[in-house]
N, C-alpha and C positions, 0 to 999 in steps of 0.2 A: 802342477801335476796332482793327480789323484790316484791312490793306490787302495785296492780293496783286498784285505788280508783273508787268510783261511781261519776257520775255527780250529784252534789247537787243542789237542787232547790233554795237555798239562799246562799248568801255570808256567809263565815265562817272563823274562825281563826284556824291556825295550828301552833303548837309550837314545835320546834326542841330543846329539852333540853339537848340532849347528841348525839354526833356523827357527822358524815359527810355523806351527801347523794347527789345523782344526782336526780333532779326532772325534769322529761320529761313531756311536755304537748304541746298543740297546740301553745303555746307561745315560745317553744324552749326547750333547755336543760340548766339547771343551777345547778352548784355545790353549796351547802349550808352547812355551818359548824355551829354547836352549839356554843353559844346560838343564836337562831333566831326565830322571830315571823313573820308569813306571813298572809295576808288577801287574801283568795282565792275567786275569783269572782264566782258568780252562774254560773252553767253550765260547768265549766272547769273540765276536767278529767286529773288527775295526775297519773303518774307511778313513783314510788319512789324506787331507787336502793340504798340500804344501803351499803356504802363503808367501814364502820366500825360499831361496836356495837352502836346502835341508840335507842333513846327514842323520839317518835313522838306522839303528842297528837293533836287530832282534837276536836274543840269545836263548838257546835251548840246550838242555842236557840230553845227551844221547850216546849210546854205545854203538850206534849204526856204523857200518863200514862203507856204505854207499849212500848217495843222495836218495835213491829210490827206497832203500831200507828205512832211512830217516823219515821220509814223507809218510811211509806206511804207519810208523809208530807215533809221529808227532801231529799229523793232520787228521782231524775227525772226518770220517766218511759222512756222506749226506744223511744216511740212516741214523748214525750216532747223533748228529747235530739235530735232526728232527725230533728224535726221542728226547733229547735234552731240553729242547724248546717246549715240547709238549708237557714235560714234567714240571717246568717252571710256570706254565700258564695256569 
């Protein structure tokens, strides 16, 4: 399986509690095996390729009351992401 994540507006934690994955991002490609805990910086977009059965958990801090409200505050809009990428170039 392959999963492509969102660019998140804030730093967050990802926990790989089972399995082995390839994580592809602007930072490169890294193979990670469970158990592993990662701190993902704000604005980074990951593509995760599961090499075996995997349990991956992403943890965010939010005071949102609904999924929609959480998405509005946690996920960067395309405009925000493009601005961030442009500033890094």
